C-alpha positions, -999 to 999 in steps of 0.1 A, spaced: -257 598 587 -276 565 580 -310 569 565 -339 555 585 -348 519 575 -380 517 555 -408 494 569 -411 460 553 -431 458 520 -459 434 527 -479 438 494 -469 450 460 -487 452 427 -462 455 398 -476 468 364 -508 448 370 -533 445 341 -566 426 343 -586 421 311 -619 402 309 -629 388 275 -613 391 241 -612 414 210 -639 441 207 -657 427 238 -626 430 260 -630 449 293 -598 464 307 -605 464 344 -570 474 354 -543 489 332 -508 488 345 -514 495 382 -484 498 405 -490 498 443 -468 492 473 -480 487 509 -456 486 538 -460 474 573 -479 500 594 -496 516 564 -533 518 556 -541 527 520 -576 536 508 -587 529 472 -615 552 459 -631 557 425 -664 556 407 -683 524 401 -666 503 375 -632 519 381 -615 487 390 -615 489 428 -629 454 436 -608 439 408 -577 453 424 -586 439 458 -594 404 443 -559 404 427 -542 415 459 -560 387 478 -551 360 453 -587 354 444 -580 363 408 -548 364 386 -536 393 366 -535 392 328 -501 408 330 -478 420 358 -475 404 392 -488 405 428 -462 400 455 -471 392 491 -444 393 518 -417 392 491 -430 362 471 -449 365 438 -483 348 439 -476 334 405 -450 311 420 -476 292 441 -497 263 431 -534 261 440 -528 244 474 -500 267 483 -520 298 473 -549 287 495 -524 284 524 -511 319 518 -546 333 519 -552 316 552 -520 326 568 -510 360 553 -542 376 538 -573 387 557 -602 395 534 -634 413 543 -658 406 514 -685 430 504 -711 402 505 -695 389 538 -695 352 527 -703 338 562 -713 301 562 -749 299 575 -745 265 591 -716 277 613 -718 299 644 -699 332 646 -670 316 665 -669 287 640 -669 310 610 -640 331 625 -621 300 635 -625 282 602 -593 296 585 -572 285 614 -587 250 616 -582 246 578 -546 254 584 -542 227 610 -548 246 643 -565 224 669 -602 233 673 -598 244 709 -570 267 701 -587 280 671 -618 289 691 -597 308 716 -583 329 688 -617 333 673 -631 346 706 -602 370 709 -610 384 674 -647 387 682 -638 406 713 -616 429 692 -645 439 670 -669 443 700 -691 412 695 -681 385 720 -717 378 727 -723 366 692 -699 336 695 -726 309 695 -751 326 673 -757 317 636 -755 343 608 -793 341 602 -798 352 639 -777 383 635 -784 418 621 -765 429 590 -742 450 611 -734 421 634 -727 398 604 -703 425 591 -684 426 624 -681 388 624 -667 389 588 -641 415 600 -632 393 629 -626 364 605 -602 386 585 -583 396 616 -579 362 632 -545 346 634 -511 359 622 -522 376 590 -503 408 582 -521 419 550 -557 431 555 -580 437 525 -614 452 531 -641 458 504 -665 485 518 -663 469 553 -687 494 568 -714 490 542 -740 474 566 -731 495 596 -744 527 611 -721 557 612 -709 552 648 -703 515 644 -686 520 611 -661 543 627 -655 518 655 -647 491 629 -623 514 611 -606 521 644 -601 483 648 -585 481 613 -563 511 621 -551 496 653 -541 464 635 -522 483 609 -505 504 636 -494 472 652 -475 462 621 -500 449 595 -507 465 561 -542 474 551 -560 480 518 -594 496 521 -619 500 492 -644 527 501 -665 554 484 -667 575 516 -642 603 520 -646 602 558 -637 565 558 -607 571 536 -595 597 561 -585 569 584 -558 559 558 -523 571 554 -526 574 516 -554 574 491 -552 558 456 -579 571 432 -589 548 403 -607 557 371 -612 533 342 -586 509 356 -559 536 359 -544 553 390 -552 589 383 -543 603 417 -524 592 448 -510 608 479 -513 616 515 -548 614 529 -555 651 537 -544 663 503 -558 635 482 -593 628 495 -607 662 490 -591 669 456 -597 634 442 -634 634 452 -638 669 437 -626 656 404 -647 625 403 
């Protein structure tokens, strides 16, 4: 009997190291981390402050390069891309929700969300249609023509998530995406990420909240740049948190 076909691997970290500085002052942010994300899978990354969570996310998103090892997105190593090509990959394949949001103050919500598409050559009118669809998905269509300074922190967070979801991206990276949201709204945002993943994307979620990690299929627990625990959500969250 033929074994069931495994879902496509969309993101892979292979023996990834990241060291900052040299000699005695060197900081080993990640030490040989291996990680595989398949289509339809949401993986949570947990660990204490300084464990390497944000470094891992930056490497996965092509915002930083590993000291050793490689990051592979949709079957191609990011090392093989030049700067222009890497920027194109980030626009087309990788959706990133930054912890500090990184919205552009001079652009409206719809313009912020549409920007990655327009930079990729999509006509402004078509990009706005996609942006409005993404804002609708996160429950904030009424913010389309509002500027970031005219929004609450929670509203800005939703717009940032809409920007990560817009277009054909299949790898979603989220660094504490519910940080500025109340409990109920945070759960709604996680439900949006979950739906996107269930539709065929792969998601990597950095969080310090066990209840948020419970939305994931697997949890990877980092300490001092090493993966110290990994497994299915129900078994891993409670045990890993208890050992933190």
